[in-house]
N, C-alpha and C positions, 0 to 999 in steps of 0.2 A: 417270510415276508421282509422286504426292506422297509425300515421305518425311519421316521424323523419325529422328534419330540418337540412340542412347545411346552410352555410352563405347565399347562393343564391338560392338553389334548395330544394324544398320539396320532400321528399321521402314518397310515400304512399304504404301501403300494399294492394294489389288487393284481395278483398274477393273472395275466391274460385279459385284463380289463381294457375297456375302450369307451367309445362315445355313448354306448347304450348301457353302461354299467349303472348310472344313476336311475332311480325309479322313474317310470313313466316315459322313457325315451325308447323309440324303435328306429331302425335304419335299414338300409339296403343299398345294393349296387348292382348294376347290370352292364353288359357290353352292348353298345348300339352302333359302334363304328364311327365315332366322332372323327377319327383319322383312319383312312383306309388301310394304312400300314400297321395299325395296332390290332391286337387280338385280346387285349386285357380289358377288364371292367373299366368303364369310362364315364359312367353316369350314376349319380347317387342321390338319395333323399334321407333326411333325418326329420323325425316328427316327435313332438311332445303331446301327451294326452291333454294337457292344459296349457293356456297361454303362459309365456315366460317373461320375466324381467330380463332385459337384455342390454349388454354393453359391447362396444366394439372400438377397435383402433384400426386405422387404415394406412396405406402407403403414403410416404411423403412425396412421391413422384408426382409432378404436376400433370403428367399424362395418366389419367385415371380411366379404367375400363368401364364400359356401360353397366355391367352387373354391380360393380362396386358403387357407382353413383346411385343406382336404383336402391341398393341395400342401405346406403347412407340415408336416403330419403325415407325408406320404410322404417328405419330405426329411430327417427326423430322423436317418437313417443316412448322409446325405451321398451318396446314390446315386440315379441316374435313368437312363432309357434312351430316353424319348420325351416328347413334348409334344403335348397335344391342346388346341385353343383355338377359341373362337368369338367373333364380334362380333355386335352387335345386341341381346344380352341379357346383363346383368351377373350374373344369378343371385345377387343380393345382396338382403338383407332378404326372403328367401323361405322362411324357417322350415325345418321338418323336410323337406318335399318338396324344397326346394332342395338340402339336404345330400344327400338320397338321389339326386337327379339328378346331382350332381357325382360321386358314387361310381359310378353307372351309366355316366357318360361315361368315366371312367377304365377301367372294366372293358371297355367296348366297344372302346376303343382298344387295351387290352392283349391282348384276344382276337385282334384283327386282326393285331397285330404279334408275337405270340408271346412277350410279356414278362409280368411280374407287374404287377397293377394298382398296387402300391405303388411301382413304378418309372416311373409316368406322372405328369408334371406336368400339372395341369389349370388352365386359365385361361379366363376369360370377360370380356367387356367390352361395355358398352352401357347400356341403360336399367335402372335400379335398380327392384326391386319387381315384376318380371314373371318367371314361371316359364319355364324352358327348354322349348321344344317338342321333346320327346325323340324323336318320330318323325323330326324333321329332323336331330337329333344323330346318330341311328342311320344315317340316309341319308348324312350327311357322312362318317362313319367308313367306311362301305361303299364310297363312291364316290371318296374321295381316293386318288390315285395318287402314290406316293412315288418321286421321281426325283432325280437329282443336280443338275438345274437347276430344281427345284421351289421354290427359295427365293423367287423373285419372287412366285409365286402365294401362298405362305404369308404374305409380307409384306403383300400386299393383303388377305388374308382376315381379318387382325386389325384393319384400319382401321375407325374409326367415322366421325367427322366429318373425319378426315384427308383432305386433298386429294391428297397424294402418298405413295407408299410410302417407307418409311424403312429403309434397309439399308446395310451396310458390311462390308468384310472387310479385314484387314491381315495381312501376312506378316512374319515375323521369325525369324531363327535356324533356318530349316527348318520352322517351325510356322506355323499360321494361326489367327486368331480371326475368326469371322463373327458377324453379328448382324442381327436384325430388330426393329423397335420401332414402337410406335404411341402417339399421345397428342397432342392439340392443345387440349384443354379439361379443366377440373378439374386443373390442373397448378400445383403450389406446392411450395416446398422441403420436404423430408422425404417423399420418395417419393410423389409425386403426379404424369385417368384415363390412366395409362401402363402399358404392358407392354413389357418389353425381354427378349428371349431371345438369349443368346449361346452360341456353340459354339466349341470349340477341339480340335485334334488334338494339342495339347501334353500331356505327362504331368505333371499337377500334383497335388501333395499336398493333401489336403482342407483342412487348417488354413490353409495358405498361400493356397489358392484363396479361402477365405472372407474372410481378411483383405485380400487384394488386391481383391476385389470391393467390400468395404465402403469401402476407401480410394478406389477409382475412383468409386464412386457419390457419395461425400461431396463430391467436387470437380466433379461433373457434374450428375446428376439432382437432387441436393439443393441445387443452386445455380441453379435455373431457376424462373420464375414466369410464368404466363399470367393466372390469374384468382383467385389467393389461395384456391383450394379444393383440398384433398387428396381423394382418392377412396377407394373401398371395395375395389378389385380390384388395386391397383398392385403390381407385382412386377418385380424384375430378377433373372434367373437365368442362370447360366453352367454349361454341361455340358462336361466335359473327358474325351475318350475315349482320349487318349494314342496314337492309331494312327500318328502320325508318328514315334514312337519317340524315343529319347534318354533321358538321365538324368532322373529325376523332379525337377521343380522344387520346391524347398522354400525357406523363408526363409533368406537368407544364401548360397544357392547362386548361382554366377556368372550364371545366366540369369534369376534372380528379378527383377532390376531391369528387364531388357528386357520380361519378361512384364507386370510392373506398368505400365510405360509404354505398352505396346501395348493393354492392357485399358483404361487410362485414356483413351487416344486414341479407342478405340471408343466408350466411354461419353460422352465429351465431344462427339464428332461426333453421336451420337444425340440428345443433349440439345439441341444447337444446331438440329438438324433439326426437333425438336418445336416449339421456339419460333419458328422461321422459318415454320412452317405453322400457327401459332396461329389458333384460331377467330376469324375476322374481322380478323386482324392484318394490318398493312401493313409493320411494321418490327420488326427484332430489335434490342433495346437491350442492348449489352454494357457492363457497368460494371466497371471495374478500380479497385480500391482499393489504394493503396500507402501506406507510411509509417504503418501502424497500430501500435498498442502491442503487438499479438499477431496471429497468423493468425486466431484466433477473432474478434477485434474487426473485422478486415478482412472476414471473412465476414458478420458482423452488418450492417455498413454497406452492403456490396455488395448483399446480399439485400434490405435495406429499400428501397434505391433502385429496384430493378427491380420490387418488389412495390407501390410507392406508386401509387395510382390517379391522384393528382395529376401525378406524373411521367409516367405512361403516357399520359394524355390530352394533356399539354403536348407531348410528343414526337410524338404522332399529328398534332396541329395545327401542328407545326413551329414551336412557340413557345418561345424560349429563356428560359423562366421558371425560372431557376436557383435561385431561392429555394425552390422545391419540393424540389429535390435536397438543399439544405442542411437543410431541415426534416426530410427523410427520414433524413439522417445523425443529426440530433439526436434522432430518435425511435428509433434503432436500438439504443441501449444501449452503443454503442462509445465508448471514450474519445476525445475530440476537443476542440479549442478553436478559436474563430473566427480568432484571429490566426495560427494555425499551419496552417490548412486552405487548400488551393488546389484549384480546380475548372476542368477543361478539357473542351472538345469537340474531337473530331478533325474536321478539314476534309477534304473529298473530295480535295484536292490532296496530302494526306499530312501537312500541318502541323497545328498546334493553335491554338485560340483560348482564352485565359484569361478566364474570366468572373468569378472571385472569387479574391482572394489577400490575405494580410497583414491580414485582418479587414475588408476593404473591397471593394466592387464595382470591377471593372476596366473601363476604357474599351475598347469593341470595336465593330466594325461590325455592325449588326443584320442586314444582308443576308448578311454572311459567316456569322454565327451561324445564321441560318435555313438556309443552304446546308449546314451541318453536320448538320442534322436532316432533310434531304431524302432521303438514300440509304436503301436497304432495310436497311442495317446502320448503326446509330448507336453511336458509341463515346463513353462518358463516362469520364473519368479523374479520380480524386480522390486527392490526397495529403494525408493527415491530419497529417503532421509529428510523429508520436508515437513512431515506432520503425521496425521493418523488416518488419512483418507485411504480407502481400499476399493478395489473393483476387480472383476474377473471378466475376461472376454474369451470367445472361442472362435477359431478360424480353421480353415483347411489348408493343406499344402497345395501347390500348383504344379501340375504334371503335364506331360505330353498328351496324355489321354484326355485331359480337359480341353485342350486345343482341338483335338480330333473330333470330340463329341460336338463342340460348339461350331465347328466349321461346316457341319453338315446337318444341323438340327432340322431344317425344313426340307431337306432333300433326301 
């Protein structure tokens, strides 16, 4: 097992785990033909045996889809017990009929599961501006079988242009967090098309769960970029049913640090999975910024580098055009100066190549620099020489295949 240690609690990644790994959660997915040109699973449900304390964050896009608005309304009391989700149709920009369809979707799921509609999280993803085929939604609710090993099917059911399902589970201190996520396009810092659903059997107080989720999202989903587009349906939600028992986790309680680190590990893993599967992408670009005047400045610089189209295309072409990276830093708004900034690429052998330092280009072997850009994961390290602020961001390269995929998405 891969592990991460806190001061007192070991966090272990559960091999093959997912959203149903925590106690009391079941899930499933079916194919109902949400899009006529798809044959994959496209409708799913998640259910908890007992009501859950719940927290969520949503897209910053001011165009918000009907299911997101309904979910936000449902979660005003911080409680939920089920998730109903579809892929293939975003139910966004669909007016009053779309809002009514989201309500019906929640009611159908609630009736099947024996819960209140207000306790159902509703999520959709896919093409904007098309109405949900409600006969297929009803079919999906009726035919989805909820099982303890149904997390795999649920993870597939929420995929759109994703090529692999994205899921993870971690255990710590007798508790488990599981997750399923989707998103490989319209991904940009500030919650962007991504959906992430997390479950835990830990007993977590609502206020702490909300703050823990926001902190985890801030260093994970808000630090990724694929195409500089936020979407209309993005949400990250965590449901905690407490069925594993133990003292309720609150801020300052001994297990709060372990829970925070476990949740952050889940979110960071999911974020990296999304970027690794980016539409048309061939490389994950990890940018580590050190020596910033503040953590906020480090975030600005790291995000700007992975968002830059110039950087993305250069890395796709394995061209060590480091001037584009410096230009991105200069465009980020972070405090920096040329004489204090140093720029490095990680070499596949584990060493580093310095491209720029002390206000001047450094001599380096071009073949060695090209080799740094050849792996599926490319590491850029930047030291701004301003202070102790640090941050990491992840982005994908930009390819001809990305253009092809997005030029014919609805056709």
